[in-house]
N, C-alpha and C positions, 0 to 999 in steps of 0.2 A: 241771682236766679229768680225769675218771676214766681209769685205765689201760685199754688195749685188749688183748684176747686173741683170737687167731684159732685155731680148731681145725678139723680136717677129718674128714669121714666116711671110712671105709676105702676105699670105691670111688670117691670123688671127690678123692683126694689129688693126682692128676695136675693137676687144675684148681686146687685149694686152694694148692698150692705156687706156681703161676704167679701167682695172686692175691696171695699173700704177697710174692712177689718184686716185683710192681708197687707194692705198698703200702710195701715197705721194712721189713717187720716179720716175724720168723720165726713159723712155726706153733707153737702151744703143744704141750706134752707131754701126750699122752693115750693110753691103751691100750684097745683094744677086743678083748676075749677071747671065745672061743666054747667053751662046754662041749660035751661029746661028743654031747649030744642036740640041739645047735644053738642052745641058749639063749645070749643075749649078755650080757656084763658089761662095763660102761664104767667106766674109772677115769681121772679127771683128775689128773695128777701135778704140778700146780702150783696155787698159790692163785689164785682168781678172785674173792675177796671184794671187793665194791664195784666190780668191773671191768665195762667194756663187753665182752661176750663175743659173738663171731660164730662160729656153727657153719656151715661150708660143706659142704653135702651135697645133691646132686641125688637125687631120690627115684625113679629109674628102677628097673626090675625087677632083682632080685627084691624083694619087699615087705620083706625084711630091712633094706633101706636106710632105709625109713620108721621101722621099729622102732628102729634104731640111732640115728637122729636124735632120736627122742623120748626115748630113754634119756640121750643126751648133754645135752639140754635139762634133763631132770629132775635130772641130776647137778649141773649148774651152779646151778640154782635152790636145791637143798638145800645148796650150798656158799656161799650168800649172794652170788651174782653180782648186780651192780648193775642190769644191763640186758642182756637176752638177745635176740639177733637170729638167726633161722633164715635163712641164706642158701641158697636153694634154686634154683639156676640152671634146673633142669628140675623143675617141679612135677608129680609123677606123680598118677595117679588123677583128673585134671582133665577127662577127656573125658565123664564122666557128671556134668553140671552142672545137670540138670533132670530132672523125671519126664516122659519122652516116651512112656511106656506104664505100665499099672498094675503095681504090685508090683516096682518097681526102686528101687535106692538112689540118693541124690544123693551120690556118693562124694567129690566135691570139697568139699562142706560137711562131711562126716565128717572128712576130713583136716584141715580148718581147725579143727574142734572139738578134735581130738586135739592139735594143736600148741599151742593156747591152754591146754588142760587140763594139758599137760606143763609149761608155764611160759614159753612164748615171749612176749616183749613186743613183738616186731616180726617181720615177714616180708619178705624181699627176694627177688624172683624176676624172671624175664624171660619175656615172652610167654605169659601164661596162655592156655589153649585158648579161653577166653571171658572178655572183660573183666569181666563181672558177677561173676566169682568173687571179686573184691576185696570185694564186699558180703557175702560169707560170713563175713568176719572182723570181730571187734569190737576188733581191735588194728590199729595202723598197718601198711599194706602199701606197700612200694616196688615198683611194677610197672614194671620197666625194659623198654625196647623194643629189639628187634634192629635197628630202623632206625638206631640210633646206631652200629651196626657195619656194616650192609649199605650204607647210603647213602654213607658215605665211600669204600667199596670201589667202588661203582658210579660215583661221580663221576670216578674215574680211568679208566673204560672208555669206549669209543666207543659211544654210545647213539643215534646218528643214525638208525638203521633199526630201533630197538627199540620194542616195545610190551609192556605188562605184562598178565598174565593171572592170574585166580584159578582154581584147579583145581576149585572148587565154589562154590555160591552163598554158603555160610557165610563164605568168605574174601574176599568182594568188598571189604569195608571195608579190609582189609589191602593188597590189590593196588591199590586206588584211591589210597591214601596215596602209594605210589611213583609211580603214573601222574601224579598232580597235582604232586608235587614236581619231577619231571623233565619235566613238560608233555608227556606222551606219552599215546597212546590206551590204552584198557582193553578187554579182551575177557573173557568169562566162559565157563567150561566147566561146563555143567549136568549133573551126574551122577545116574544112577538106580542106587541101591544096594538090592539085594534082601536082603542080610544083612551083618553086620559083616565088614570086611576083604575084601569082594567087590563090585566095581563091575560092573554089568551093561551100562550104556550111557552114553556121553558125547556131549552135543550142544554144539557151539561156537557161542556167541552173539557175533557181531562179525566184522570182516574181518581176516584174517591173511595173505592172499596176499603172498608175497615179503618178509615181515617176519621179523625176529629176535625171538622171543618169550621173555620171562622169566616163568616161573610162580612165584608167591609163596605160601608156606604156612608154618604154624607148626610142624607135626609131620609127619614122614614115617615111617610105620610099616612096612607091607609094601611100600610104594611102588606099590601097585596103581593108586591113583587118579592119581598123577603120571605114571606110565608110559602109562596109557590116555589121559590128557589130552594127553601129548606126541604119541602116535600120532594122535589126532584132529586136533591142530593141524597136523601134517605133512600129513595127508590133505587138509586144507582149504587147503594151499598155503603154509604157513609155511616160511621158508627154513631156520630152525634153532630149537631149543627148549632153553633152559636152565631150571634150577629153583633157587630159593633157599629153604631151610627152616631154621628156627631149631634145632629139636630132632631129631637123627638117631636116632630109636628103632631103626629098621632091623631089624625082626624077621622071622622066617620066611624066605621066599625073596626078601627085599628086595634083597640084593646081586646075586642072579642076575637079578632083574627089571630092575634099573638097568643092568646090563651088557648085557642083551639089548634094551634100549629104544632109542627114537630120541632120548633125551636126550643132548645133547652134553656137559653138565656139570651136576653137582649141588653147590651151595655150601651148607655148613652151618656152625654154630658148634660149639664143643666142650663144650656143656652136658652131653653124654653121650659117652663114649668110643666110637670106632668099633671094631666087633668084627673087621672085616676091612679090608684095603687094597683100594682101587679106583682105577684111573686116572681114572675119571669124577668122583670125589668130591674136593672141595677144602674144607679146614677153615679157618675164620677164627676166631682166638682171641677169647674174650669176657672174659678175665681182667682186662684193663685197665679195662673198663667197670665191673666189679664192684668192683675195688680203689678206683676213684674214688667209687663209691656208698658203700662202707664208710667211706672217709675223710670224706665229706660228712656221713654220719650221725653219726660219732664227734665231728666238729668242729661239729655243729649248723648245717651249711650246707644250702642248698637242693639237693634231688635233681632239681628241674626243670631245673637247669643242664645236666644230662646228656642231656636230650632234644633231638632234632633240631628246629631252628627251621623251622617250617612257614610263616613269614610270606611267603615267596616264592611260596606257592601261589596268591596272589591271592585 
């Protein structure tokens, strides 16, 4: 079996170190230097010839994180690495996955092309903004699901009065997965958005009176949608509203919005580091899941074993 090498992007080292700890193998030696004009230079300070190389780097803002990952992949390819996997817990630039109006890019496809052109043989990520992004790649994609993290957490909670909700129509499939698994009701918040990052109105579809509601989403950016959805659910008679989101982008006034909202708690993973502390935000680590996925890839074992068993859904 080929040697394994784990490397980290500079901004994802907090997560890469935890993944390496769970895996039981140290991070490799690499330097990422920046010239005075901002240009980056990557140096891998150990042999990767013939090795299975995993680069762990979420591609959240700024875009330098994407460039850094591409340079690391190119470095390994030119050093004759045997197999290169880009481990991208948060896959940035995924929100533009189709042409919804004239003269706009499909940025998710562009990033897929760049990763393949740089020399990646495989991509590992969690909760694409849209499942169809897997089809943008001509290399294998391990699309892990946050269900493997959130469901075990929820199984330890009292859900007797709980119902699940989607903050928008696009997230219904995700929320329905949890509702079916726990045999609970599902409600939908239908949002009217006049422009990006600004929600004009939300209509609640379903009965929520006296119930504890959990909103399920993949990305929380400015928190505008979630907070307005929480307000609408409380106005409709919900007893309490929590939210679970995989990727805490949390830009702009997000923290202020969350603190001032009717959300009692926001539960996220650590695919992106928090910029501020908040009593309302709870972080569940994802390192163990990625460590297991990396091990299964290296040892030629099934990744499907890491997915939640939905056979109980009936």
